[in-house]
C-alpha positions in Angstrom: 0.0 0.0 0.0 1.5 3.3 -1.0 2.3 5.9 1.6 -0.3 8.4 0.5 -3.1 5.9 1.2 -2.9 7.3 4.7 -4.7 10.2 3.1 -7.2 8.3 1.1 -10.3 8.7 3.2 -10.3 12.4 3.5 -9.0 12.9 0.0 -12.3 11.5 -1.3 -14.0 14.2 0.8 -11.8 16.9 -0.7 -12.7 15.9 -4.2 -16.3 16.6 -3.3 -15.6 19.8 -1.5 -13.0 21.7 -3.5 -13.1 25.0 -1.6 -9.6 26.0 -0.8 -8.4 27.8 2.3 -6.8 31.1 1.6 -3.3 32.0 2.7 -3.3 33.4 6.2 -6.4 31.7 7.4 -6.5 30.9 11.1 -7.6 27.5 12.4 -11.3 27.0 12.8 -12.8 27.5 16.2 -14.4 24.6 18.0 -17.6 25.0 20.0 -15.4 25.2 23.1 -14.2 28.6 21.8 -10.5 27.6 21.5 -8.3 28.4 18.5 -7.9 24.7 17.9 -8.3 23.2 14.4 -11.5 21.2 14.0 -10.8 18.0 12.0 -13.6 15.6 11.5 -14.8 13.3 8.8 -14.3 9.6 8.3 -10.8 9.6 9.7 -12.2 9.9 13.2 -14.1 6.6 12.7 -10.9 4.6 12.4 -9.8 3.9 16.0 -6.5 2.6 17.3 -6.5 -0.5 19.6 -4.6 1.0 22.5 -6.7 0.5 25.6 -8.5 3.7 26.6 -7.8 3.1 30.3 -4.0 2.9 29.7 -2.3 5.5 31.8 1.3 6.0 32.7 0.9 8.4 35.6 2.8 11.4 34.2 5.8 9.6 32.8 8.1 11.7 30.6 9.0 10.2 27.2 11.9 11.7 25.3 12.7 11.9 21.6 16.0 13.0 20.0 15.3 15.2 17.0 17.1 17.4 14.5 16.9 21.1 14.7 18.1 22.5 11.4 14.6 23.4 10.2 11.2 23.8 11.8 9.7 20.9 9.9 12.2 18.5 11.6 12.3 20.3 14.9 8.6 20.2 15.5 7.2 17.1 13.8 7.3 15.1 17.1 6.5 17.9 19.5 5.8 21.6 19.4 5.6 23.0 22.9 4.2 26.4 22.1 1.6 27.8 19.8 3.3 29.4 16.8 0.3 30.8 14.9 1.1 28.2 12.2 -1.6 25.8 11.1 0.8 22.8 10.9 2.8 23.2 14.1 -0.3 24.3 16.1 -2.0 21.1 15.0 1.0 19.1 16.3 0.8 21.1 19.5 -2.8 20.1 20.1 -2.3 16.6 19.0 0.3 16.1 21.7 -2.0 17.6 24.3 -4.5 14.9 23.4 -2.0 12.1 23.5 -0.5 13.3 26.8 -3.9 13.6 28.4 -5.0 10.2 27.1 -1.9 8.2 28.1 -0.8 10.2 31.1 2.6 11.0 29.6 4.7 14.1 28.9 6.3 14.2 25.5 9.7 15.9 25.5 12.2 16.5 22.7 15.9 17.1 22.8 17.3 18.7 19.6 20.6 19.0 17.9 21.5 20.1 14.4 21.8 17.0 12.3 22.1 18.5 8.8 24.5 16.6 6.5 28.0 17.2 7.7 26.8 17.4 11.3 24.8 14.2 11.2 27.9 12.2 12.4 27.9 14.0 15.7 24.1 13.6 16.0 24.4 9.9 15.3 27.2 9.5 17.8 25.3 11.3 20.5 22.4 8.9 20.0 24.6 5.8 19.8 26.6 6.7 22.9 23.5 7.2 24.9 22.2 3.8 23.9 25.5 1.9 24.3 26.2 3.4 27.7 22.6 3.0 28.8 22.2 6.6 30.0 18.5 6.6 29.4 18.7 10.1 27.7 16.3 9.1 25.0 13.5 6.7 24.4 13.3 7.3 20.7 14.6 9.4 17.8 13.5 10.9 14.5 16.5 9.9 12.5 17.9 11.3 9.2 16.7 8.4 7.2 19.7 7.9 4.8 22.4 8.8 7.4 20.8 7.3 10.5 19.9 3.9 8.9 23.4 2.4 9.5 22.8 2.6 13.2 20.5 -0.4 12.8 23.5 -2.5 11.9 25.1 -1.3 15.2 22.3 -2.5 17.4 21.1 1.0 18.3 17.5 0.5 17.5 14.7 -1.6 19.1 13.0 -4.2 16.9 9.6 -2.6 16.3 8.1 -6.0 15.3 8.5 -7.1 18.9 6.1 -4.3 19.9 3.2 -5.2 17.6 -0.2 -5.7 19.0 -0.3 -9.2 20.5 3.5 -9.5 20.5 4.6 -7.3 23.4 3.2 -3.9 22.4 0.5 -1.8 20.8 1.8 -1.1 17.3 -0.5 -2.0 14.4 1.3 -1.4 11.1 -1.7 -2.4 9.1 -3.5 0.8 10.2 -3.6 3.7 7.7 -1.4 6.0 9.8 1.6 3.8 9.0 3.4 3.9 5.7 2.8 0.3 4.7 5.1 0.3 1.7 8.0 1.5 4.0 7.2 -1.1 6.6 7.0 -3.9 4.0 10.3 -2.9 2.5 12.2 -2.4 5.7 10.9 -5.5 7.6 13.5 -8.2 7.1 14.6 -11.3 9.1 11.8 -10.7 11.5 13.0 -7.2 12.3 11.9 -3.6 11.7 14.2 -1.0 13.1 12.6 2.2 11.9 9.3 3.2 10.3 7.2 6.2 9.3 3.8 7.4 8.3 1.5 10.2 9.5 3.8 11.0 12.4 6.8 11.7 10.2 5.3 14.6 8.3 8.7 15.4 6.8 8.3 12.3 4.5 5.3 14.0 2.9 6.6 17.6 2.9 9.9 16.5 1.4 8.2 14.6 -1.4 9.6 15.5 -4.9 7.7 17.6 -7.4 8.1 20.3 -10.0 7.1 23.9 -9.5 6.7 26.0 -12.6 6.1 29.7 -13.6 2.6 29.7 -14.9 2.7 33.1 -16.5 6.0 32.4 -18.3 4.7 29.1 -19.6 1.6 30.8 -21.0 3.8 33.4 -22.6 6.3 31.0 -24.1 3.8 28.3 -25.1 0.5 30.1 -25.9 -0.9 27.2 -27.9 -0.4 24.8 -24.9 -0.9 27.1 -21.9 -0.8 25.8 -18.4 -4.2 24.1 -18.8 -2.7 21.9 -21.5 0.3 21.1 -19.2 -2.1 19.9 -16.5 -4.0 17.9 -19.0 -0.8 16.1 -20.1 -0.5 14.9 -16.5 -4.1 13.7 -16.4 -3.7 11.9 -19.6 -0.6 10.1 -18.5 1.5 11.8 -21.2 3.6 14.0 -19.0 7.0 12.6 -19.8 10.6 13.7 -19.4 10.9 14.1 -23.1 8.0 16.7 -23.0 9.7 18.5 -20.1 13.1 18.5 -21.9 11.4 19.9 -25.1 9.8 22.8 -23.1 13.0 23.6 -21.3 15.1 23.6 -24.5 13.0 26.4 -25.9 13.4 28.8 -23.0 16.5 31.0 -22.9 16.7 34.8 -23.0 20.3 36.0 -23.0 19.7 39.0 -20.7 23.3 40.2 -20.7 23.8 39.4 -24.4 27.1 37.6 -23.9 26.1 34.6 -26.0 26.1 32.0 -23.2 23.6 30.7 -20.7 24.6 32.1 -17.3 23.3 33.5 -14.1 20.8 36.3 -14.6 19.4 34.9 -17.8 15.8 33.6 -18.3 16.0 29.9 -18.5 13.9 26.7 -18.7 15.4 25.0 -15.7 18.3 25.6 -13.3 20.8 22.8 -12.9 23.3 23.4 -10.1 23.4 20.5 -7.7 24.6 17.8 -10.1 28.0 19.4 -10.6 30.6 17.4 -8.6 27.9 14.9 -7.6 26.3 17.2 -5.1 22.6 17.4 -4.9 20.3 14.8 -3.4 17.3 16.3 -5.2 18.3 14.2 -8.2 17.8 11.0 -6.3 13.9 11.0 -6.6 14.3 10.9 -10.4 15.3 7.3 -10.0 11.8 6.2 -8.9 10.2 8.8 -11.2 11.8 7.0 -14.2 10.2 3.7 -13.0 13.5 2.4 -11.6 14.1 0.7 -8.2 17.4 0.5 -6.3 16.3 -2.9 -4.7 13.4 -5.2 -4.7 12.1 -8.1 -2.8 11.8 -11.5 -4.4 9.0 -14.0 -3.8 10.9 -15.2 -0.7 11.2 -11.8 0.8 14.9 -11.5 0.1 16.3 -8.2 -1.0 18.0 -8.1 -4.4 19.6 -5.3 -6.4 17.2 -4.0 -9.1 19.0 -0.8 -10.2 21.1 -2.4 -13.0 18.6 -3.2 -15.8 18.0 -2.3 -19.4 16.2 1.0 -18.5 18.8 2.5 -16.2 21.2 3.9 -18.8 18.5 5.2 -21.2 16.7 6.9 -18.2 20.0 8.6 -17.2 20.6 9.8 -20.7 17.1 11.3 -20.8 17.9 13.1 -17.5 21.2 14.3 -18.9 19.5 15.7 -22.0 17.4 17.7 -19.6 19.8 18.8 -16.9 23.1 18.6 -18.7 25.0 21.6 -20.1 24.0 20.6 -23.6 20.4 21.7 -23.2 20.1 25.3 -24.4 17.5 26.1 -21.8 19.4 24.7 -18.8 21.5 26.9 -16.5 24.3 24.6 -15.5 26.3 26.3 -12.8 28.4 25.5 -9.7 27.3 28.3 -7.4 25.0 27.4 -4.6 23.0 30.6 -5.0 22.4 33.1 -7.8 20.0 35.5 -9.4 18.3 32.9 -11.5 15.8 31.3 -9.2 12.1 30.3 -9.6 10.9 32.9 -7.0 12.7 35.6 -8.9 10.5 35.0 -12.0 13.3 34.0 -14.4 13.1 30.2 -14.3 10.3 28.1 -15.9 10.6 24.8 -14.0 12.2 23.9 -10.7 12.8 20.3 -9.5 12.4 20.4 -5.7 10.2 19.3 -2.8 6.6 20.1 -1.9 7.6 22.1 1.1 9.3 24.6 -1.3 5.8 25.9 -1.6 6.5 27.9 1.5 9.0 29.9 -0.5 6.9 30.1 -3.6 3.8 31.2 -1.6 5.8 34.2 -0.4 6.9 35.2 -3.9 5.0 37.2 -6.5 5.4 34.5 -9.2 2.1 32.9 -10.4 3.3 29.3 -10.0 1.9 25.9 -10.4 2.9 22.4 -9.3 3.3 19.1 -11.2 4.6 15.6 -10.4 8.0 14.6 -11.8 7.3 13.2 -15.3 7.4 9.6 -16.4 10.1 7.9 -18.4 7.6 7.5 -21.3 3.9 7.2 -21.8 4.1 3.4 -21.4 5.3 3.7 -17.8 2.6 2.4 -15.5 2.2 5.5 -13.4 3.9 8.6 -11.9 6.2 7.7 -9.0 7.2 10.1 -6.3 10.2 9.8 -4.0 11.1 11.9 -1.1 14.3 13.5 0.1 16.7 11.2 1.9 16.9 13.8 4.6 13.3 13.1 5.7 12.7 11.5 9.1 12.1 7.9 10.1 11.0 7.0 13.7 13.0 4.6 15.8 13.1 3.5 19.4 16.3 3.0 21.4 17.5 -0.6 21.8 18.3 -0.2 25.5 14.7 0.3 26.6 13.4 -2.1 29.2 10.5 -4.3 28.2 8.1 -2.2 30.2 9.3 1.0 28.8 9.4 -0.3 25.3 5.7 -1.3 25.7 4.9 2.2 26.9 6.7 3.7 23.9 4.8 1.5 21.5 1.6 2.9 22.9 2.9 6.5 22.6 4.0 5.9 19.0 0.7 4.3 18.0 -1.5 7.0 19.5 0.8 9.8 18.2 0.6 8.3 14.7 -3.2 7.7 14.9 -3.8 11.3 16.1 -1.4 12.6 13.4 -3.6 10.8 10.8 -6.7 12.5 12.2 -5.4 15.9 13.2 -2.1 16.8 11.5 -2.2 15.3 8.0 -5.6 16.9 7.2 -4.4 20.3 8.3 -1.1 20.0 6.3 -3.0 18.8 3.3 -6.0 21.2 3.3 -4.5 24.4 4.9 -0.9 24.1 3.6 -0.8 22.2 0.3 -4.3 22.9 -1.0 -4.5 26.3 0.7 -1.3 28.3 1.2 0.7 26.5 -1.5 -2.0 26.3 -4.3 -2.9 29.1 -6.6 -5.8 27.3 -8.3 -7.8 24.1 -8.1 -5.6 22.3 -10.7 -2.7 22.5 -8.3 -4.8 20.9 -5.5 -5.5 18.1 -8.0 -1.8 17.7 -8.7 -1.1 17.4 -5.0 -3.6 14.6 -4.9 -1.8 12.8 -7.6 1.6 13.3 -6.1 0.6 12.1 -2.7 -1.0 9.0 -4.1 2.2 8.1 -6.0 4.8 7.8 -3.3 7.4 5.0 -3.9 9.9 3.6 -1.4 12.4 0.7 -1.5 14.7 -0.9 1.1 17.7 0.3 -1.0 16.6 4.0 -0.7 17.0 4.0 3.1 20.4 2.4 3.0 21.8 3.6 -0.4 23.9 6.5 0.7 25.7 5.2 3.8 25.5 1.4 3.4 25.2 0.6 -0.3 28.2 2.4 -1.8 26.2 5.4 -2.9 24.1 3.5 -5.4 21.3 6.0 -5.0 23.6 8.9 -6.0 24.3 7.5 -9.5 22.1 10.1 -11.2 23.6 13.1 -9.5 26.4 13.5 -12.0 25.7 15.5 -15.1 29.2 16.6 -16.3 29.8 15.8 -20.0 32.7 13.5 -19.0 30.5 11.3 -16.8 29.9 7.9 -18.3 26.9 6.2 -16.6 27.6 2.9 -18.2 31.2 2.9 -17.0 30.0 4.0 -13.5 27.6 1.1 -13.3 30.1 -1.4 -14.6 32.8 -0.4 -12.2 30.4 -0.3 -9.2 27.9 -3.1 -9.6 30.1 -5.7 -7.9 30.7 -3.2 -5.0 27.0 -2.6 -4.7 26.3 -6.3 -4.5 29.1 -6.8 -1.9 27.7 -3.9 0.2 24.2 -5.3 0.0 25.4 -8.7 1.1 27.3 -7.1 4.1 24.3 -5.1 5.1 21.9 -8.0 5.0 24.3 -10.1 7.0 24.6 -7.4 9.6 20.9 -7.0 9.9 20.4 -10.8 10.0 22.8 -10.9 13.0 20.5 -8.4 14.8 17.5 -10.6 14.4 
């Protein structure tokens, strides 16, 4: 079951009631007169199985989180009202969970951005290995925190399922079933996600585009035609490349595509291999890093007949040979989508926060397909999104308590937080017209996840980074040929280490 199926029940309601919430709206008031969001509908009819009389007498539970951005800092707990629909919904969710279970939810934060993630991981590991009891759980940096599973830092969540020592029910819609199915191996599951890890949704890949520029450059197609391509299943990377190649205005008249020009797309992050925003193009092209066979064993799937052609299509779009692509090394510049001089931007959904504050009349689209024959659109999310884990040093009693906390937090996120993020943020603040809300529906219902994604960067020899390089000298076939044996060895080592933890 795809990740966005956690949204399915109330998405159906939204399709019937298409009124959008304008930017700046405050949460609806309840009959009690509070400023609390009122979230109803069929979601409230789906109950968790945690006993209603379960109470832990004011016990404090502590999560270790990252602090480099509000989305990561507050997804587990937001102590104060911030006059923000999303974070205030999280605030109220936690009040409900704390009241119901008799707990106090606390977070300890540390910057865990790439480069500082090592210190973050070490702090968590040291606490578990020395049994200091600093943390009960953590919202890990999924691609960089995943190796801690091999080191025995995480508790096996399958031992905390309903009827097996805890209260977790991974079949419920507030859990990302695809993620659970992919990561469960040898009777273990060391981290998971779903409605609680809102960053997995917010960091989902997408394309934003300048609607006015598109209508000016392509008056016969216009933005309505662009949306229709998506609906008809004809939104392909070749179509995107064709549009991009036709958009370049040499503002400084120097005869080259450079910063300050008007361009079809900006391509910075691939130079030197930097830029994880290229990674979601792998699932978008219908490719998988790994897959499970009929016996549940994980095998490499990246090396197949489509891999090289898919990369070549991406290089035709993002490489320096495209006349509409700005291919630069600088991290920042004048040519940015919010400045009105870029047609398309490959980014994440939460970039809508920046776009909503700009004057650009923008729209949103899913990443395109490899070709029209591809089964569907596929959305990946940034490898910096969170996954939730519990610490391996928990006592049985405390682990059972934490399973109840995670289950109720996830269930209440499904009922209270996801609808607010979807309705007020995506379909409200981040949407300029109803077609964009429709595109968010499609994106959220096309999430794709594999075991290899979680471990690709730190444990599988960087297999998931293979599409980041767009220099003319980069030979993808040579790269695959020289690394495929390494990838297989790394996978074998990883699986052996995980099996030893079972």
